[in-house]
C-alpha positions as CSV (number, residue, x, y, z in Angstrom):
1,P,0.0,-0.2,0.1
2,V,2.9,2.4,0.9
3,L,4.4,2.0,-3.2
4,L,1.5,2.6,-3.8
5,L,0.7,5.9,-2.5
6,V,4.0,6.8,-3.3
7,I,3.5,5.9,-7.2
8,V,0.0,8.0,-7.2
9,L,2.0,10.8,-5.6
10,F,4.9,10.9,-8.2
11,L,1.9,10.3,-10.8
12,W,0.3,13.6,-9.4
13,G,3.6,15.4,-9.5
14,F,4.1,14.8,-13.0
15,A,0.4,15.7,-13.7
16,F,1.2,18.9,-12.5
17,L,4.6,19.2,-14.1
18,T,3.1,19.0,-17.3
19,G,0.4,21.7,-17.2
20,L,-2.8,19.1,-16.1
21,S,-4.0,18.6,-19.6
22,P,-7.4,16.3,-20.3
23,S,-5.4,13.3,-21.3
24,V,-2.9,13.0,-18.3
25,I,-5.6,13.8,-15.9
26,R,-7.2,10.7,-17.6
27,S,-4.5,8.6,-17.1
28,V,-3.1,9.8,-13.8
29,V,-6.7,9.5,-12.4
30,M,-7.5,6.1,-13.9
31,F,-4.2,4.9,-12.3
32,S,-5.4,6.2,-8.7
33,I,-8.6,4.4,-8.8
34,L,-6.8,1.2,-10.2
35,A,-4.5,1.3,-7.3
36,L,-7.1,2.1,-4.8
37,S,-9.2,-0.7,-6.3
38,C,-6.3,-3.2,-5.2
39,L,-6.6,-2.8,-2.0
40,Q,-9.7,-4.9,-2.4
41,T,-10.2,-8.6,-3.1
42,E,-12.7,-8.0,-6.0
43,K,-10.9,-7.6,-9.6
44,P,-11.2,-4.0,-10.4
45,L,-13.3,-3.2,-13.8
46,S,-11.8,-0.9,-16.4
47,A,-14.6,0.3,-18.1
48,N,-16.2,1.4,-14.7
49,T,-13.0,3.2,-13.8
50,L,-12.9,5.1,-17.2
51,M,-16.6,6.0,-16.8
52,V,-16.1,7.2,-13.4
53,T,-13.2,9.3,-14.6
54,A,-14.5,10.5,-17.1
55,F,-17.8,11.6,-15.0
56,G,-15.6,13.3,-12.3
57,M,-13.4,15.2,-15.0
58,L,-16.4,16.4,-16.9
59,L,-18.1,17.3,-13.4
60,Y,-15.0,19.5,-12.4
61,N,-14.4,20.9,-16.2
62,P,-17.5,20.6,-18.4
63,C,-15.9,22.3,-21.5
64,W,-13.3,19.4,-21.5
65,L,-16.1,17.4,-23.3
66,F,-14.8,19.7,-26.6
67,D,-10.9,19.0,-26.0
68,V,-9.9,17.3,-28.8
69,G,-7.2,15.4,-26.5
70,F,-10.0,14.3,-24.0
71,Q,-11.7,13.0,-26.6
72,L,-8.9,10.9,-28.0
73,S,-8.1,9.9,-25.1
74,F,-10.9,8.6,-23.7
75,T,-12.1,7.2,-27.2
76,A,-8.6,5.2,-27.3
77,V,-9.0,3.8,-24.0
78,A,-12.5,2.6,-24.7
79,A,-11.4,0.9,-27.8
80,I,-8.3,-0.9,-26.2
81,L,-11.0,-2.0,-23.4
82,I,-13.6,-3.4,-26.3
83,F,-11.5,-4.3,-29.3
84,Y,-8.0,-5.9,-27.5
85,P,-9.1,-9.0,-25.9
86,K,-11.1,-9.7,-29.3
87,L,-8.3,-8.9,-31.7
88,N,-5.5,-10.4,-29.1
89,A,-7.3,-13.9,-29.2
90,L,-7.9,-13.9,-32.7
91,C,-3.7,-15.3,-32.8
92,P,-2.6,-17.4,-29.8
93,V,0.6,-17.1,-29.8
94,S,2.7,-19.6,-27.8
95,H,6.3,-18.1,-28.2
96,P,6.8,-15.4,-25.3
97,F,8.5,-12.6,-28.0
98,V,5.9,-12.8,-30.8
99,R,3.1,-13.0,-28.0
100,K,4.4,-9.7,-26.9
101,L,4.6,-8.6,-30.3
102,W,1.2,-9.4,-31.1
103,G,0.1,-8.1,-28.0
104,L,1.7,-4.3,-28.9
105,M,0.0,-4.9,-32.5
106,S,-3.3,-5.8,-31.1
107,V,-3.4,-2.7,-28.6
108,S,-2.2,-0.4,-31.5
109,V,-5.0,-1.6,-34.0
110,A,-7.8,-1.3,-31.2
111,A,-6.7,2.1,-30.5
112,Q,-6.7,3.2,-34.1
113,M,-10.4,1.5,-34.6
114,G,-11.3,3.9,-31.8
115,T,-9.7,7.4,-32.4
116,A,-9.9,6.8,-36.6
117,P,-13.5,8.4,-36.9
118,L,-12.3,11.2,-34.8
119,I,-9.0,11.7,-36.6
120,L,-10.5,11.9,-39.8
121,F,-12.9,14.3,-38.5
122,Y,-10.4,16.8,-36.7
123,F,-7.3,16.2,-38.8
124,G,-8.6,14.9,-42.5
125,R,-6.5,12.2,-42.4
126,F,-6.0,8.5,-41.5
127,S,-2.4,7.2,-40.6
128,T,-1.3,4.3,-42.5
129,H,1.9,3.7,-40.6
130,F,0.8,3.4,-37.4
131,L,1.3,0.0,-36.7
132,I,5.0,0.0,-37.9
133,T,5.6,3.5,-35.9
134,N,3.8,2.1,-32.8
135,L,6.1,-1.1,-33.2
136,W,9.2,1.0,-33.1
137,V,8.2,3.7,-30.8
138,V,6.8,2.0,-27.9
139,P,9.7,0.3,-26.8
140,L,12.1,3.0,-27.5
141,V,10.1,5.0,-25.4
142,S,10.2,2.7,-22.8
143,I,13.8,2.6,-23.2
144,V,14.2,6.4,-22.6
145,M,12.3,6.3,-19.6
146,Y,14.1,4.2,-17.8
147,A,17.2,5.9,-19.0
148,G,15.9,9.2,-17.8
149,G,15.1,7.7,-14.3
150,L,18.4,5.9,-13.9
151,L,20.2,9.3,-14.8
152,L,18.1,10.9,-12.5
153,L,19.3,8.7,-9.6
154,L,22.8,8.9,-10.9
155,I,22.7,12.9,-11.0
156,P,25.1,12.7,-7.6
157,F,27.7,10.9,-9.5
158,P,28.3,12.5,-12.8
159,T,31.1,9.6,-13.9
160,L,28.3,7.1,-13.4
161,G,26.0,9.3,-15.1
162,Q,27.6,10.3,-18.2
163,P,27.2,6.5,-20.0
164,V,23.9,6.7,-19.5
165,A,22.8,10.4,-20.7
166,W,24.9,9.3,-24.0
């Protein structure tokens, strides 16, 4: 429970640091609710968490309903909740690496299925390269995030931090 509290506090600090955009607030509120629900024995319901988050955010600021970031963020998560299990089950894979790759592709396709109508409406175009770029960007972002965290820990030791910074 203490570790969850620390993580939630760091996430809220990050949200304030980035300017409290609706999409960041959505993810931090959802994680906070899920973290609290981990303290109970029942399985947390993600769709309920998504709806409670949307309701609370719109109660706080109804104008967010017209924010493109708010719409895209909630639509992407809703589409992942709806389509990902079905897409991922289409191709049962036993090899761990291929299973991770297929899962990443399934999440990308699910999110794209949900956000495509909004992207077409607001931007007048549809990305045909989303799958290729997500297969490259998601692992790269993970590496950069872990390296950034390690670099922050190594600030007092510049000689150790130099290779990580490179």
